BAVEX-678076 format. One record per residue (C-alpha): x, y, z. Coordinates in steps of 0.001 Angstrom, whole numbers, plus 524288, in hexadecimal, padded with zeros to 5 digits. Layout:
N
XYZ...
# end
This chain:
829
A27556CFFF04311A2D806DD0F04042A205C6E36E03E3EA1B436DE5904B42A272A6E37B0527CA25416F0E104C80A16F96F0EB050F0A1A966ED5505EF7A241D6F8DA06021A1E937046E06795A230F7122C064F2A272271881071E9A21AD7261107533A2A56731F60754BA315873527081DDA2B6973FD708A5AA336374AEA08FD7A38A2748D109DAAA2F5074B2B0A900A312F7585F0AF29A298675D990BAC8A1FE77683A0B7F7A2621770F40C23AA3339770410BB43A2D9D774410AE13A2F9E782AB0AB64A27FC78A330A12EA2CD5796B809B4CA24B67A2EB09A58A24897A23908B89A1EC07947108BA3A13FD7987E094DCA10EB7A45408CC3A106479C3F08056A06FB79241086749FE0479D0808B4D9FD597A34307DB39FAE87964C0765B9F16F78F2907F599E8C878AE5073F09F396782B306E039F54E77AB607AAB9E76C774E107B3E9EBBD767EF0754C9F3DB764EF081719E777762BC0896A9E2C97580D07FEC9EF1E74F6E080EB9ECFC74189086929F70E74117091579F38D73323095A09F6BA72D3508883A03827349E0880FA071872F6F09571A043F7216F09133A0C6F7227508548A173F729C408C16A172A7219F09893A254171DCD096E1A28D270F3C093E8A221370799088B0A188A6FCDB08D70A1BEC6EF12088ADA13256E2E00883FA18CB6DDB2094F5A15F36EA6109BD3A07E96EA120976EA06926DBC409C1CA0BBC6DF3E0A9BDA02B56EADB0AA7C9F6BD6E27A0A77B9FB1F6D82F0B1719FC7D6E2690BC259EEEE6E7A30B8FD9E9196DA000BA8B9EFDA6D8310C7CB9EA5E6E4FE0CCC39DCB86E0F90C8469DE3E6D3EC0CF4C9E2696DACE0DC0C9D6C26E3FF0DB019CD7D6D8650D9D69D3466D1CF0E60B9CC836C4BB0E3C09D88F6BCDB0E6E99D9DA6B8480D8C89E62D6B8740D0939E6936BA700C2089EE246AFFE0BB239F9286B4AE0B28D9F3936B6830A4B99FFC26B07309EF39FCDA6A3720A5CE9EE326A2EB0A3429E6876A676097399DC3E6B0F9098FE9CDA66AFD8096539C7B76B93208C9F9B9E36BE0D08F109AFDE6C251084EE9B3766D055087949C13C6CD800835E9C75A6CEA7090FB9D18A6C4F30960B9CFCA6BE960A3939DAA76B6DE0AA2A9D8116ABA80B3AB9D9646AEA80C2329DD3A6A63F0CDEC9D9FF6A80C0DC629E5916AC050E4BB9E8956A3B50F0D19F1A26A6BF0FC329FCEA69E040FFAB9F75769AD510D2F9EA746966E1078A9F18D68DCF0FDD39F9AF687DB108AF9EDAD685511111D9E68167EB1106019F26C67639103299F3A16720C111699E52366F66112809E59B666FC106559F14665F8E10BE39EA7465D7D119219DE41658B91127D9E5FF64F3610A7F9ED2A64A601168E9E07D648FC11E569DA02641D41135F9E5166389A1104F9EDD16375011C8C9E73563B27129C99DDAD632701314C9D3006369613ACF9DBC763526146CB9E65163D20140639DCA2647A113CF39D8006483414B3C9E5E76495A150309E8706541C146719DC5A65B7C14B0A9E0A365A05159659EE2D65F2A156319E85366B0B14FB49DFDB66D9015BB09EB9D66C54164E79F3816759715CC59E85B67F4715D019E76867E6816BED9F6116802016D9C9F56B68BF4164DF9EA856919B16D3E9F24068F1D179D39FE8A6954A174839F7586A1E9171149F40A6A68117F2CA01F66A36C183A9A07126AC0B179139FD456B69A17C95A01556B60A18AF3A0F8C6B6E818743A0C8C6C2C417EF3A04E96C92C18A2FA0FF66C69E193C0A19A16CC5918A52A111A6D86E18891A0F556DA211976FA1DF16D8C3199AEA206B6E2B018F21A16A36EC0B19565A1D116EA8C1A2D3A2A6D6ECCD19CF6A25556F8D719616A1FA66FE0D1A2E8A2C666FB961AA22A33E87027619F75A2A7870DF61A02DA2BEA70EC11AEFFA3A8970E4A1AE1DA3A74718A21A3A5A3105720ED1ABD2A39DC71FD51B7D2A45B37234B1AFC0A3EC972EFA1A9E1A3A2C733281B77FA48077328E1BCC3A4D2B739C81B0F1A4328744951B29AA4645745B91C110A54A8746E61BE25A51CE750F51B3BDA49CF759421BD33A54BC758761C743A5F2275C3C1BD59A575A767E91B875A54B676C841C649A62F276B831CA18A67067731B1BE14A5D7D77E0E1C150A618177EBB1CF74A6FF677EC11CC34A6F85789821C1DFA61E378EEF1BF39A660A799B71B5CDA6D46790691ACB1A63257856D1AD60A56A378D601ADAFA51D5786F21A11DA50AD779D11A7F8A447D77ED01AEDDA3D0E77C491A251A417D76E0F1A252A3CD676C4C1B054A2FC1772571ACF1A2E6F768FF1A17DA303675D831AAC1A23E4762001B1DFA1C2075DD11A5D9A1FA274F831A80CA14CE7457C1A990A1ACF73F541B5A8A157A7460A1C1E0A218E7433A1CA0DA2A74749B71C026A21977559C1BFB0A219A756C61CE81A3061755B31CF17A31C675FF71C499A28A3769651CBAEA2FD1767E31D896A3D27769491D251A38B9775A71CB4AA33CF77ADA1D842A4133778F41DE6DA47DC77F4E1D2B4A3F0C78B4F1D293A406778D3B1E134A4F2678DAE1DF8FA50DC795B51D328A460279FEA1D497A4C667AD071D7DCA48E67B59E1E36BA42817C0001DADFA37397C0D41D171A3B027BF821C320A36DB7CA691BA00A37967C77C1AB86A3DA67D22B1A2F0A35037DB3519B0CA35AD7DD6818C63A3E0B7E98D18DE3A47707E261196C4A48937D74418CFAA4C607E0CB18242A57707E64518A53A653F7E11B1892BA698B7D93F194EDA753D7D13619907A76887C28319869A74BE7C0EE1A6FAA67DC7C8451A6B6A63547BFE919B3AA66E97B3C21A2B5A5F727B7F91AEDFA53977BBE91A6D0A536F7AED519FE6A54C27A7BD1ACDFA49BE7AF711B34DA406B7AE271A7B9A426679F6F1A668A410479D9C1B520A34717A5701B55EA2EA479DF91A9D2A3215790D91AFD5A2C7E795101BCFEA1FDA799621B690A1E3E78C9C1AF3BA2140785121BBBDA169578C671C31DA0CE9789EF1B816A0FAB77B651B8BBA0E0D77B591C776A00C9781F01C6579FCA4777E21BC22A018376C781C4719FAA0772211D0499ED6C76EA21CA699F15F7605F1C8749EFA0757261D3F59FC7674FFC1D14AA050E75C251D22C9FC95764511DB63A04C97632D1E7AAA1201764C41E102A0D7B7706B1D8F8A0832777531E517A149C7742E1EC89A1CCA77A741E1D3A1406786841E15EA14697884A1F026A2323786AE1F141A2583790621E630A1CA379A581ECA5A23C0798BA1F991A316C798E51F3A3A30247A3D81E977A248A7ACA91ED0DA2B6F7B8461E6C8A2D3A7B24A1D941A24F97B37A1CD16A179C7ACE71CBC4A15847ACD51DA82A075E7B11A1D877A04A07A4C81D0A0A0ADC79C851DB39A02AF7A30F1E5BC9F6047A10D1DE2A9F9017929A1DC629FC0A790DD1EAE69EFF87982B1EFBC9E776790421E6829EB38783BF1EDCB9EA96789631FB879DDDC782011FDD69E102775C41F6169DAAD768CE1FA399E834762BB1F9E59EDF1764B5207739FC2A764A3202DF9F9DB76F301F8BF9F1D877760202269FC617771520C97A06EF77AC0202D89FF5C786841FDDD9FBA378B3C20B79A09A178A1721052A0EC479228204D7A04A079CD72071FA083C79D5321587A169879E13211D0A13C97A9C0208F8A0C1E7B0A2213AAA169C7AE9321DFDA22477B1EE2151FA1E807BEAB20E99A2CA47C30520D68A2EA67BA7220169A23C27C0C41F975A21557CDB32004DA134E7CAA020460A0DD67CB191F6A0A0AC37BC9D1F627A03567BD4F203109F9E77C73F1FD579F8177BF3A1F0FE9F65D7B2881F8859EC187B85C201989E4877BDDA1F60C9E5117B0F01EEDF9E03E7A99A1FADE9D5247B35F1FC919D10E7B15F1EE669D2477A2A61F0199C9357A2F01FBF19BF757AB561F4AF9BF817A2841E8AC9BD107961D1F0B79B28979C6C1F9549BA4579A18205F49BA8378B4F203DC9C915788C72055D9D1F67818B20EA09D4D0788D521B619E3567892D2181F9E0517930820D529DD3579D4B217C89E61F79899222B09F15879D8721A4E9EDC77AB8521E239F2047A8CD22C23A005E7A96A228009FF4B7B776222C0A06937C18E22AB3A01DE7CF8D22BB5A0B357DA022307DA04807E51B237B7A10A27EDBA2385EA12207EF712299FA13F97FDC4225FEA1573802662340DA21DE809F42373BA2B52803E5240C2A2E44809F124E08A3C8180BB324A87A38EB813B923E89A304681CA7246B2A3B1D81E4925098A44B0821B2245BEA3B4C82BCB24053A3A0F8326A24D8DA48AD8323D24F03A4A2583877241A1A40BB8434224533A48828466C2515FA54E88467C24951A4EBC84FED23FC5A4B8B8594924AA2A5963858C924F96A5EC585B04241F1A5630866DE24048A5B8A86C7F24CCBA6977869B424913A6C8A8720C23D38A7AFF86F9023D29A79F3861202397AA72CE862AB22C78A7D6285CC622429A7EAE850C122CB3A701484EC222C2BA701584F5721D67A7A9B8450A21CE8A72DB83C6D2261BA66D583E1121DBAA6E3083A202118FA734982E0521876A65BD82A9F21D48A602482C2420F9CA6A758232220A17A67CE819052148FA592A819AF21235A5B18817B92038DA63EF80BFE205E4A59EB8063420F50A4F15807F02055DA56F8801141FAE7A5A507F5CB203EAA4C2A7F46A20846A47A97F4771FA07A514F7E9AD1F6A4A4D107E20420286A3EC77E3311FE97A41D57DE8D1F0E2A48AB7D27B1F617A3F6F7CEFE20143A32977D29D1FA30A2E3F7DAE3205C0A24E77E5C2201ABA235B7F2D420857A1B407F4DB2148CA102A7FAF020CBBA0FB47EFB42033FA0FF17E5DC20E4FA04F97ED20215129FD127ED09208899FF457DE80206599FBAD7DBA3214759EEBD7E2D8213289EBC37DB74206A39EE677CE4B20D129E6237D1FF218E19DABC7D6162105A9DB777C963208A19DC527C119215029D0BD7C79821BC09C9267C73120F089CA577B85E20EC99C6EC7B76021D439BAA47BF8C21C009B6B47B83920FB79B7787AB69217459AF357B1042225C9A5227B628218C39A4857A912211DF9A2277A1BC21E98997B37AB8422267991027A971215689914779A9E2167E98BF279A0322468982737A570222E8973EC7A58C220FC974E879FC62136297A0E792C72188196C9E78FA421E22965A6792912115696F4F78D47207649735077EEE2089E9819677E2A20C5C98B5877795203899956F76DC7207D39A1A77737620E309AE057747A206349B9C976BB32066A9BFE07737A211AC9B34B7756B219969A84977F2E219C19B07678AAF21EFA9BEB9786B621D439C4827947221D7D9BD54799C5229629C6B5794A4233D29D34579A0C22DA29CBF77A69F22A829C86F7A897238D59D6627A59123D0C9DB827AFA72337B9D1DD7B9E9238329D6217B77A246299E4607B98C242449E3247C55A239349D8857CD3A2401B9E2B27D719244AB9E4FA7DAB9236709D66A7DC88233C29D0427E9FC234149C6D17ED0023F2A9BC3F7F0A02356B9BB107E25F2316B9BB207DCDE23F389AC947DEDC241159A94D7D756234CC9B28F7CC82238BC9AC547CB1E2463799EB57CA9A240279A31D7BFC6237029A8EC7B8052423299CB67B9C524A84993EF7B4B923FA499CC67A92B23CEC99DA57A57124B4C98ED77A59724CC298C1A79F9A23F6C98754791EB242F498113795B625006975AF79C6E2493597345790E12402496A3E785C12440196F1C778092468A968CC7725C23A4696FBA77BEB2318197C8F77953238B697BC576B0E235209786176DC5226F4981987792F224BD98FD07751C22421994D5782FF221DC9927E787DB22FC099E6578B16237F49A3E3781242416E9A61D7838A24FE59B4B17857F24E099B28078F8C2432F9A8EE7973124B9D9B284796DC256E79BCDF79C4024DC49B4027A7BB24AA19B2B87AAD6259259C16E7A9C225AED9C4377B2F124FA19BAE47BD0C2552C9C1F17BD23262439CF507BD9325BBC9CB1E7C92D2536E9C6B77D07525F8D9D35A7CDD0266CB9DC277D12F25B659D5CE7DE8725A8E9D6E77E063269739C81E7E07126B279C6F57ECDA263139BA7E7E7DF25CC59AD767E9DE263889A8197DC562608799FB37D4322699E9A4F87C65D26AC8999237C0F1271F9994737B9B7265D89A1477B250264EC9A0307AE2827343992827A914270939978F7A134265039A28079B5E26D35998C7797D2277E8990827904A26E0999BD778A4F2667E9A163783B427292995F777A2627275996547785A263A89A47D773F3263FD9A79E765E625FDF9B587760C6261E29B697758C62556B9B06E762E224C8B9B57576FE8251CE9C2F3774D9255759C621774E3263EE9D1C877DEA262089C8F1788DF25D2C9BFB0786D42689A9CAEA7879F272529D01E793F326BCC9C2BB79A4D26C0F9C1367970B27A879CE5379D4127D699CC7C7A9B7275789BE097AC2A2780B9BCEA7A7E32864D9CA4D7A6F228CB49D0407B33A286D49C3F07BB792881A9C5727C578293059B7B07CAF0294A39AD517C0832966999F847C0C729BB299D0E7B80F2A784990C87B1EE2A1A5997CD7AF0D294ED9A3AC7A95B29BD299B097A07F2A41C993EA79BB2298019A0C779835291679A59A7916529DCD99974788D629E55999FC785FF28FB29A86278233290549A5D47791529BCB99B6F771B62941F9A469771B2288499AF9876BA12901F9A68B760EF294BD9A2CB75CA5286F79AF5D75C2C27EE89BD1D7569027F139C8EE759B12874E9CE88764AF27ED89C1AA76C1327D8C9BDF876A4A28BCE9CB6476EBB290759CB1C77B2A2882F9BD4777DFA28D299C15B77C2C29B5B9CD067852E2998D9C44A7901D294459BA4F78D6D29F049C4E478F0B2A92F9C9B279BF72A3689BBC17A13F2A2F09B97C79DBF2B11F9C6787A3EF2B4FA9C2EB7B0A32AE0A9B4B27B1472B2AD9B3E87AF1D2C1529A5087AFB72C1E09A3F07A4752B8439AA3A79B942C27399D0079AEF2C928999D9790742BF0A9A2C97876E2C6DE99970787C82D2939906477C272D3A498414782F82D884976F677C772D706970D8787A32CF6097C9878A592C6D698712794932C7B4986B779F552D1C0986AF7A9FC2C73597B1E7A7862BE2297B9A7B4392B68A9703F7B9B72AEA496C107AC282A9F8967AE7A3302B4F79685C796492AD81973407908B2A53296FC778EBB296CB979A7785772907A97421786A328299974B47957B281FF97C0979AF327649980847A77E27D19989E97A5D628897984567B1F028F62976D47AB9428F8697B0779E1F2944097A537A0CD2A2E698686798DC2A5C49887879F342B33397C88797DC2B81A982C678A822B60E98E117828D2BB7D99A0277C5A2B5029961C76E572B81999E2D769C82AC559AAC076B982B3EE9A735760C62BD609A602757552B1F59B26E75C492AB8E9B9E575A0E2B82A9B76574B6E2B5E69BC7E74BDE2A7DE9C50F740AB2A3479CFF674A1829F8B9D75F74E882ABA29DAAB75C112A6459CC6575F5B2A3AD9C80575A142B0C49D255762262B7ED9CEB076E472B0189C05A76C932B36B9C34976AF02C1EA9CBFD777142C2359C15777F282BBB49B6CE77A172C4E89BF5E77D1E2D0E49C16E78B632CD2E9BE63794D62D8309B31679E292D5D69B7697A8CB2DF3C9C5DD7A9752DBB19C9377B1C12CFCE9D32E7AA312C7FD9DA667B38D2BF249E3A37A9B02B8E59DF407A29D2ACAA9E2757953E2A7519EE9E794CC29ED59E8FA78A5C295D59E0D378F4728A779D5B3787A4284179DDF5785D5277E49E90A77FA827F8B9DF93776E8286CE9D9497724627A479E69276FA3274109EB847682627FFA9DF8275F93281919DBF875D732735E9DA4174F8C26E929E5B8750E8265529EFC47538426FFA9E91C74C7827B189ECC073E6A27E2E9E54773D5D28AF49DF247308D28F579D6F87307B29BC09DC4B727A32A64E9D1ED71F702ACF69DA0F71A842B87E9CE55718042C14C9C7B570FD42B6F69D40F707E82B4E29D522705252C3779C6F0700F92C4449C8BA6F81D2B8609D4B16F1C32BEBC9CD226EF332CB3B9C1D06E94E2C3B19CADB6E0972BBAF9D18A6DBCA2C8059C4746D8332CDFC9BFA06D15D2C1939C3356C3302BE409CE0C6BFCC2B4979C49C6BD9A2A9289BF0B6CB2E2AA7D9CCB96D12D2AAE79D0246CB8A29D9B9C4BA6D258296D89C9A56D9CA28ABA9C8C56E89028A309BD696EED5282F59C0116F5A5276179B9D470311277AB9B983705E9269069B15C6F9E4266199A8A36FCC7271B89A61E70AB726D0F9A2C9705D725F68998FA6FC05264D9992DB7066F26D7E9917370FAC261E398AE670507259EB980DC701BE2648697ED670EFD26B0097C8C71CFE2667E98089729B826D089752E7332B26F1C978887419826F2696AEF7479D26F8C95DF9745B3276E195619744C126A5395F3473A672651595DB8732D7271E494ED073337270ED94F1072EAF262D1957DA72308265F894F3171F3B271689430A71F59268D6949D1716AC25ED994E0770CE8269499406870C4D26F2593A64709BA261CA9444A6FED725F34941846F87C26C77932DE6F81B26A0B934316F09B25D2E93A526E3FE262A9930546E3B826DF19253D6E38C2641692BBE6D89025C9092D456D06D2690291EDF6D23826C8491ABF6CDD525EFC9234B6C1A525FF891D7E6BDFB26D4990F9C6BF592681C912766B64C25CAC9180D6ABF7265AD90BFC6AC4926E4B9030C6AA4B262B390ACA69E8A25DCF906F1691D8265779141668B872637091A97696B4269FD9114569553275A4914FD6870F277AD9231D68A922775E920D16952C28163
# end
């Protein structure tokens, strides 16, 4: 036994030195030198078996129990890797089987889950019960119970699902309500914050200037209402705190200089204000392009330009406003036009510099869009004021100069008062210096430039205005010229084919006094071509071409020509016969619903009533044409025509021979013996050979004023020279009798009396007949009848009716022939 115990003892290995990190080990220089010199002696180190050393020196000595546990763990890992669901039986409990190879195999057993074991046990119990205890009836009842339970389970499931859905919907609604409440609370909080920041800035802007950044940050919010409130509140703040001067930032040299605390404070205030104002303008220009913030952004830009036109970045504001002067949005367009008019009428705030810039920008805008803008873009020029007396010396100054010259002569004669004169001169010099200083300070405050600068700016604005006007005239000439017949015309723009022509002509009529006489000839040629533009074109091309001028536009051209002549006191040697010819032809082309009656009345007043020298043949032609015109149109047009007819007859006594009712025409026939109503030239119409038979029809007009006017004109005396003229102008007559202001209803008293007499004579049944609805009657008449306006159209309709009448006659003849052939039909006959 002692020998066996000695054999089982294992000698432990020697202990290794403690583990030390390689970084902590330090080698001396001598050791390194020694290893480098004796490298041959260290070759055996590479042949050492480090694995065996590690096994032996692994630490604790392995016992038999440790080895047994190690083998058991290895077997478990092998079993898990196989994954067949089999469990090795403990080798202690079961003896192994030894194969021929000498390997030991232990018996395995299949692993079963607890649920499977329980199911098998229950199934075995049920089978035993069914076999030994239950009958057939019991089995059936058991099967029915199982089916019922299954159905109940199925019914309970949808109820649970519905309850879950209801719970989820309620939760969603609660979540939405909470979100809305939170959104309202946040909205109110943001509103209060904006109000607090604005009040702080308005109360003390220098101390609270940093809060501008917080208000600008609120403009980045996703809620549109908050952004709009922030923009409007910033507008109110900037209007209040912006100073009355332009801020100039300090240069580098000025920043290097030593300054006081107050100057530092003002510089900081001005720089932060200018930065915040710049960022605010940038945001407004960005929001201007978005449809949601378009109106508010333009409102802010316009109000800033009106309130602070002297401040920094006014050029950017002006560009943004002029860009939207022809916007399709009516609100934005009106805002921009009103601000431009305000700048033109109040030049004292900006010294006239913004007027020049605005006019140039509008001219460039018209050129870029090829004269296809809204008329309001050019109507703005009508509010510009031009001063003709700029740079001219006053009468008082001239009188003072003459008085000074006389004083100088007297002083030269009087040699004894030299000293007094010198004193007076010194006083006068001092007073002149003081006046110059005061005037300079006044100019700096009021932004009023010198007379030379104002004259220069006025010439620049005039050149820009007339440049735009002549560009518009040239563009219209190009569109209605010879090329319009060759090139197919495009569709008119959003504002019409010639939207800027009417305001252009109005502006030329107003500012012709400022135009040089060298350009008057060109202007009259343009107007003459425009007035006679569509008269030389055929009717087919008029229908196809939509870019021809309307009657009202051509009448405007004639009006402008006469206004130009009168403004220059007839200094131009221009024949106006062509314009009279155009008026004579345009009277018949007028249509009340399409053309403007106000322009026609104005042209009748200026061209016919106010004209002093008129030819008798021409006046008679216009009288006859106006009489036919009054017979064809409404009350306002006919009244204005009769008023002009009366003034022409009062001026030209020989034209009153048209009132005579001779069999062969008027007593004065003139060079042309027969009246030609379709003549284009009034001098070639031969109107003196006819009679004003239209007045007899107009005297029976339903309107009493027109009938009385026609009777007074027809009863004028031919021999008596009536020097007085009618006080009513054609414009006043048209305005008084227009359909807008007129509420006249003709009174048919005679018809009412006749109807009463008839009703009294009729029986009681006929009296109770209901009144006829005229609207329904007119509709029925339109459905069954057609209005013929031409002879050719009448012939065509007659031919169609005759062809339709012949067809049923043929059908009737064929039917009669068939009946005669049939014997049954004969017997019946």
